[in-house]
C-alpha positions as CSV (number, residue, x, y, z in Angstrom):
1,M,9.0,50.0,3.2
2,D,11.3,51.9,5.5
3,A,14.2,53.0,3.3
4,N,16.6,52.1,5.8
5,V,15.5,48.5,6.1
6,P,16.9,46.3,3.4
7,D,14.6,43.7,1.4
8,R,15.9,40.5,2.3
9,K,14.2,38.5,-0.3
10,S,16.6,40.5,-2.7
11,W,19.6,39.2,-1.2
12,R,21.5,36.1,-2.9
13,Q,21.8,32.7,-0.9
14,A,24.7,33.1,1.1
15,T,23.7,36.3,2.0
16,Q,20.3,35.3,3.5
17,L,22.2,32.4,5.0
18,V,24.4,34.4,6.8
19,R,22.0,37.5,8.0
20,G,18.5,36.4,6.8
21,G,15.7,36.8,9.7
22,L,18.3,38.9,12.0
23,S,16.5,41.0,14.6
24,R,19.1,43.0,17.0
25,S,17.7,43.7,20.7
26,A,18.4,47.1,22.3
27,F,21.8,45.6,23.5
28,A,22.7,45.7,19.3
29,E,24.4,42.4,19.9
30,T,26.5,41.2,16.6
31,S,25.4,37.4,17.2
32,E,21.9,36.3,17.1
33,G,20.5,36.5,20.7
34,L,19.2,33.6,22.4
35,F,15.6,34.3,24.0
36,M,15.6,31.6,26.8
37,T,11.9,32.6,28.1
38,S,8.8,30.9,28.1
39,G,6.4,33.6,28.7
40,Y,6.4,37.8,28.1
41,V,5.0,41.0,30.1
42,Y,2.9,43.5,29.0
43,D,3.0,47.4,30.2
44,S,-0.9,47.1,30.9
45,A,-3.8,44.9,31.3
46,E,-5.2,46.3,28.0
47,S,-2.0,46.0,26.1
48,A,-2.4,42.1,27.2
49,E,-5.9,41.9,25.7
50,R,-5.0,43.9,22.4
51,A,-2.0,40.9,22.2
52,F,-4.5,38.1,22.5
53,K,-6.8,39.4,20.3
54,G,-4.4,39.8,17.6
55,E,-4.5,43.7,17.7
56,E,-1.2,44.6,18.7
57,D,2.0,42.5,17.3
58,L,3.7,41.5,20.7
59,F,4.9,38.1,21.8
60,I,2.6,36.3,23.8
61,Y,3.9,32.5,24.8
62,S,6.7,30.9,23.4
63,R,4.7,28.2,22.8
64,Y,3.1,30.5,20.0
65,A,6.2,32.4,19.1
66,N,9.8,33.2,20.6
67,P,12.0,35.6,19.2
68,T,15.0,33.1,18.5
69,V,12.5,30.5,16.7
70,S,11.2,33.6,14.8
71,M,14.9,34.1,13.5
72,F,15.4,30.9,12.2
73,E,12.0,30.7,10.7
74,E,12.5,33.7,8.8
75,R,16.3,32.7,7.6
76,L,14.8,29.1,6.6
77,A,11.9,30.4,4.6
78,L,13.8,33.3,2.8
79,L,16.2,30.5,1.7
80,E,13.5,28.1,0.7
81,G,11.3,30.8,-1.1
82,A,8.7,30.6,1.3
83,E,6.2,33.2,2.7
84,V,6.1,31.4,6.3
85,C,7.6,29.1,7.9
86,R,6.5,27.5,11.1
87,A,9.5,25.4,13.4
88,T,8.7,22.5,15.2
89,A,10.0,20.4,17.8
90,S,10.9,17.5,15.4
91,G,10.7,16.6,12.0
92,M,8.3,14.1,12.6
93,A,6.2,17.0,14.4
94,A,6.4,18.8,11.1
95,V,5.4,16.3,8.9
96,F,2.2,15.1,11.4
97,A,1.0,18.6,11.8
98,A,1.5,19.4,8.1
99,L,-0.9,16.5,7.5
100,L,-3.3,16.5,10.2
101,S,-3.9,20.7,9.9
102,Q,-5.6,19.8,6.6
103,L,-7.2,16.8,7.4
104,K,-10.8,15.2,8.7
105,S,-12.8,12.0,9.1
106,G,-13.8,10.8,5.1
107,D,-10.6,12.8,3.7
108,R,-8.3,11.0,1.5
109,V,-4.7,10.9,1.2
110,V,-2.4,9.5,-1.8
111,A,1.5,9.2,-0.9
112,S,4.3,7.5,-2.7
113,R,5.0,3.9,-0.8
114,A,8.8,4.9,-0.7
115,L,8.8,6.7,2.8
116,F,10.8,6.7,6.1
117,G,9.3,4.7,8.4
118,S,7.6,6.9,10.7
119,C,5.8,8.8,7.8
120,H,4.7,5.3,6.6
121,Y,3.3,4.6,10.1
122,I,1.5,7.8,10.3
123,L,-0.4,7.2,7.1
124,A,-0.7,3.6,6.9
125,E,-1.5,3.1,10.3
126,L,-2.4,6.0,12.6
127,L,-4.4,8.2,10.2
128,P,-7.0,5.5,9.3
129,R,-7.7,5.1,13.0
130,Y,-9.4,8.5,12.4
131,G,-11.0,7.9,9.4
132,I,-8.8,9.2,6.8
133,E,-8.1,6.7,3.9
134,T,-4.6,6.4,2.6
135,E,-3.8,4.9,-0.7
136,F,0.2,4.3,-2.0
137,V,1.6,4.6,-5.3
138,D,5.0,3.7,-6.3
139,G,6.2,7.1,-6.7
140,T,8.1,6.8,-9.8
141,N,5.1,5.8,-11.8
142,L,3.2,8.8,-13.1
143,G,0.1,6.3,-14.7
144,Q,0.0,5.1,-10.9
145,W,-0.2,9.0,-9.6
146,E,-3.2,9.6,-12.4
147,A,-5.2,6.7,-11.5
148,A,-4.8,7.4,-7.8
149,L,-5.6,10.9,-8.4
150,D,-8.9,10.8,-10.8
151,R,-10.8,11.6,-7.9
152,E,-11.5,13.8,-5.0
153,T,-8.4,13.8,-2.7
154,A,-7.6,16.3,0.3
155,C,-3.5,15.5,0.4
156,V,-0.6,14.0,-1.2
157,F,2.3,13.2,0.6
158,L,5.9,12.4,-0.7
159,E,9.4,12.2,-0.5
160,T,12.0,12.7,-2.8
161,P,14.6,11.6,-3.0
162,S,13.4,9.1,-1.0
163,N,14.3,7.3,2.4
164,P,16.6,5.1,2.0
165,T,16.3,4.2,-1.4
166,L,16.8,7.4,-3.1
167,E,13.9,7.3,-5.7
168,I,13.6,10.6,-7.4
169,I,9.8,11.6,-8.3
170,E,9.0,14.2,-10.7
171,L,7.4,16.9,-8.9
172,A,5.9,19.4,-11.5
173,P,3.4,16.8,-13.2
174,V,2.2,15.2,-9.8
175,A,1.7,18.9,-8.2
176,K,-0.7,19.2,-11.2
177,L,-2.4,16.1,-10.8
178,A,-2.9,16.8,-6.9
179,H,-4.3,20.1,-7.8
180,G,-6.6,18.5,-10.4
181,A,-8.0,16.8,-7.6
182,G,-8.6,19.4,-5.1
183,A,-5.4,18.4,-3.0
184,R,-2.4,20.2,-1.4
185,L,1.3,18.7,-2.2
186,V,3.3,18.1,0.7
187,V,6.9,17.3,-0.3
188,D,9.5,15.8,2.2
189,N,12.6,17.5,0.9
190,V,15.1,16.6,3.6
191,F,17.4,14.4,1.7
192,A,17.7,17.4,-0.9
193,T,17.7,20.4,1.4
194,P,16.7,23.8,0.1
195,V,20.1,24.3,-1.2
196,L,20.0,21.4,-4.0
197,Q,16.1,21.2,-4.7
198,R,13.1,24.2,-4.2
199,P,10.0,22.1,-4.4
200,L,7.8,25.3,-4.2
201,E,9.3,26.3,-7.3
202,L,8.1,22.9,-8.7
203,G,4.2,23.2,-7.9
204,A,4.3,21.7,-4.1
205,D,2.3,23.5,-1.3
206,I,4.0,22.9,1.3
207,V,7.5,21.5,2.0
208,V,8.4,19.8,5.3
209,Y,12.1,19.1,7.1
210,S,13.8,17.3,9.5
211,T,16.1,20.1,10.6
212,T,17.8,17.4,13.0
213,K,19.5,16.5,9.9
214,H,21.5,18.8,7.1
215,I,20.1,21.9,8.6
216,D,21.7,21.6,11.8
217,G,24.4,19.0,10.4
218,Q,26.5,18.2,13.5
219,G,24.0,16.1,15.6
220,R,23.1,18.4,18.6
221,T,19.7,19.4,18.0
222,L,16.1,18.3,17.3
223,G,14.1,20.4,15.0
224,G,11.4,20.3,12.1
225,A,9.9,23.3,9.7
226,I,7.0,23.5,7.6
227,L,7.0,25.9,4.8
228,T,4.5,27.4,2.5
229,N,3.0,30.5,0.6
230,D,-0.4,29.6,1.0
231,L,-1.4,32.2,3.8
232,D,-5.0,31.6,4.3
233,Y,-4.1,27.8,5.0
234,V,-1.4,28.9,7.6
235,E,-4.0,31.3,9.4
236,A,-6.8,29.2,9.7
237,A,-5.7,25.5,9.9
238,L,-1.7,25.1,11.0
239,T,-1.5,27.9,13.2
240,P,-4.2,26.9,15.1
241,I,-2.7,22.7,15.5
242,L,0.4,24.4,16.0
243,R,-0.6,26.8,19.0
244,H,-2.8,24.3,20.7
245,T,-1.3,20.9,20.6
246,G,2.4,22.3,21.5
247,P,5.2,21.0,18.9
248,A,7.2,24.0,19.7
249,M,11.2,24.1,18.7
250,S,12.9,25.0,21.7
251,P,14.5,28.9,21.9
252,F,17.7,26.9,22.1
253,N,17.6,24.2,19.6
254,A,16.3,27.7,17.2
255,W,19.5,29.0,18.1
256,I,21.5,26.5,17.0
257,L,19.9,26.2,13.8
258,V,20.0,29.5,13.2
259,K,24.1,29.4,13.4
260,S,24.1,26.2,11.7
261,L,22.2,27.9,8.4
262,E,25.3,30.1,8.0
263,T,27.4,26.8,7.0
264,L,24.6,25.3,4.9
265,A,25.1,25.8,1.4
266,M,28.7,25.1,1.8
267,R,28.3,22.0,3.8
268,V,25.9,20.6,1.4
269,E,28.1,20.9,-1.6
270,R,30.8,19.0,0.2
271,H,28.7,16.5,1.0
272,A,27.3,16.1,-2.2
273,A,30.9,16.3,-3.9
274,N,32.0,13.5,-1.4
275,A,29.0,11.3,-1.6
276,L,29.3,11.4,-5.7
277,D,33.1,10.4,-5.1
278,I,32.2,7.2,-2.6
279,A,29.3,6.1,-4.9
280,T,31.7,6.0,-7.9
281,F,34.0,4.2,-5.8
282,L,31.9,1.6,-4.6
283,S,30.3,0.9,-8.0
284,Q,33.5,-0.1,-8.8
285,C,33.8,-2.7,-6.0
286,G,32.9,-6.4,-5.9
287,G,30.5,-8.3,-3.2
288,L,27.5,-5.2,-4.5
289,A,24.2,-5.8,-6.1
290,N,24.3,-2.1,-7.1
291,V,24.9,1.3,-6.1
292,R,21.9,3.9,-5.7
293,Y,23.0,7.1,-5.9
294,P,21.2,10.2,-7.9
295,G,24.3,11.9,-9.5
296,L,25.2,8.4,-11.0
297,P,24.5,7.8,-14.7
298,S,23.2,4.3,-13.7
299,H,20.6,5.6,-11.5
300,P,16.9,4.9,-12.9
301,Q,16.2,8.5,-12.5
302,H,19.5,10.1,-12.9
303,E,18.1,12.1,-15.9
304,L,15.5,13.7,-13.9
305,S,17.5,14.2,-10.8
306,S,19.7,16.3,-12.9
307,I,17.1,18.5,-14.0
308,Q,15.2,18.9,-10.4
309,M,18.0,18.7,-8.3
310,S,21.6,20.6,-8.5
311,A,23.6,17.7,-7.1
312,G,22.8,14.4,-6.1
313,G,22.8,14.9,-1.8
314,S,24.6,13.4,0.9
315,V,23.4,9.8,1.0
316,V,24.4,6.7,-1.0
317,A,22.5,3.1,-0.5
318,F,23.6,0.0,-2.0
319,D,23.0,-3.6,-1.5
320,M,25.2,-6.2,-0.4
321,A,24.7,-9.2,-2.8
322,S,25.1,-11.9,0.0
323,G,22.0,-10.2,2.2
324,R,21.7,-9.3,5.9
325,D,24.8,-11.5,7.2
326,A,27.6,-9.7,4.6
327,A,25.8,-6.6,5.2
328,F,26.4,-6.6,9.2
329,R,29.7,-7.9,8.9
330,F,30.6,-5.0,6.4
331,I,29.0,-2.6,9.0
332,N,31.2,-4.0,12.1
333,A,34.4,-3.9,10.4
334,L,34.2,-0.3,9.6
335,R,36.7,1.7,11.5
336,L,36.2,5.5,10.6
337,V,32.3,5.5,9.6
338,D,30.1,5.3,12.8
339,I,27.1,3.0,13.1
340,S,24.2,5.4,13.6
341,N,20.2,6.1,12.0
342,N,20.9,9.7,11.3
343,L,21.8,11.6,8.5
344,G,23.2,14.8,7.0
345,D,25.9,14.6,9.6
346,A,29.3,16.3,9.3
347,K,30.4,12.8,10.3
348,T,29.8,9.5,8.2
349,L,27.0,7.3,9.2
350,V,25.9,4.0,8.0
351,T,22.7,2.1,8.9
352,H,20.8,-1.0,7.8
353,P,17.3,0.2,7.2
354,A,15.8,-2.9,7.5
355,T,16.7,-3.6,11.4
356,T,16.7,-0.1,12.1
357,T,14.4,3.1,10.5
358,H,12.0,0.6,8.7
359,Q,12.2,-2.6,11.1
360,R,8.6,-2.3,12.1
361,L,7.4,-3.0,8.5
362,S,6.6,-6.1,7.4
363,A,9.0,-8.0,5.2
364,E,6.5,-7.7,2.2
365,E,5.9,-3.8,2.9
366,R,9.5,-3.5,2.6
367,A,10.2,-5.5,-0.3
368,K,7.7,-3.0,-2.1
369,M,9.7,0.0,-1.0
370,G,12.7,-1.9,-2.7
371,I,14.5,-2.3,1.2
372,G,16.2,-5.7,1.1
373,E,18.2,-7.7,4.0
374,G,21.4,-6.5,1.9
375,L,20.5,-2.6,2.5
376,V,23.1,-0.6,3.5
377,R,22.4,3.4,3.7
378,L,25.2,5.7,3.9
379,S,25.1,9.2,5.0
380,V,28.7,10.7,3.6
381,G,30.0,13.1,5.8
382,L,32.9,16.1,5.6
383,E,35.6,14.1,6.2
384,D,38.4,13.4,3.4
385,P,36.7,11.1,0.8
386,Q,40.1,9.4,0.3
387,D,39.6,8.0,4.1
388,I,36.1,7.0,3.7
389,K,36.9,5.2,0.8
390,E,39.9,3.3,2.6
391,D,37.5,2.4,5.1
392,L,34.6,1.1,3.4
393,G,37.1,-0.7,0.9
394,Q,38.8,-2.5,4.4
395,A,35.4,-3.2,5.7
396,L,34.1,-4.6,2.2
397,K,37.0,-7.4,2.0
398,A,36.4,-8.1,5.7
399,A,32.6,-9.1,4.4
400,E,33.7,-11.6,1.8
401,V,32.9,-14.9,2.7
């Protein structure tokens, strides 16, 4: 290594979030450059030929790679502790590419049942159209994982914490079972973020994100990311899928995300502190059947979450005791909190999963996932928690019959 080039992997988290991946142009700009270009030029036809053969390290086309996108990828990889990061146009593009790149007709996937609605659609409906079998298990039941992974499997997919019921899955034993069945473990880490949980260190092979959520954190851009230490998988399977199907992140979105990473740790830590405060408050309110938050001792996997995560995250879920009508009255009575199906935003947001993010699932499937008609998902933002509590309190009173 050039003595003048710092070893970025040795930097501490706060430094990586500000300086990781920084690559200045000939203009020596302080802020990261925004390279809004679709293509690149070459000094000669021979140089172009070498670039396309991989014999010369040059940018070819922004569907393949772009300087701004590359800065974002390197910065997020340093934060995650991954060798490689590949950015995509959205979180669902990341999930689909991570799965499709390693699956073919006749393969088998095992997945946790508690998933985001679009993830469930890919696994339950889309992949089977192409001859790929999916078996769902209760993610918190290690016995079901053992039974499902007692034969050859190509891939294991899960979320922890899950959306929206906040189930916590113990990653290390599931990873061991997956590897014993010949499978790669793919973990959707969007609720925890790399600040609160590091799945690769717990045995996962691939981590995916919707960077639209906490990594942007201000509701501005779509984006996704796939991270791994498996360089052979990236070269042989992932890169061809991304290059030839085209789910590329735009340079502008990448630039927004690069700048957002500078404050990610501070934001996530504040989100989690506020969420614990709000969850504690809600657990003392009437009209609720339960309050779900990993940081509360009442959470079924609280002990596991305290080992696997450094904090409980930004999302709180709770069930209105009187069901859907009460949930709607509560949501409609909110004055500070906005109704939105996004999460991880600076603003506190609320949604009713049964009629939004998971509405296309049957009532039976939602019941299996613990998504009742009274379930409300709250993404706690960065406002003063006292203002959030006051708004929630008055809305709960308005929801009373």
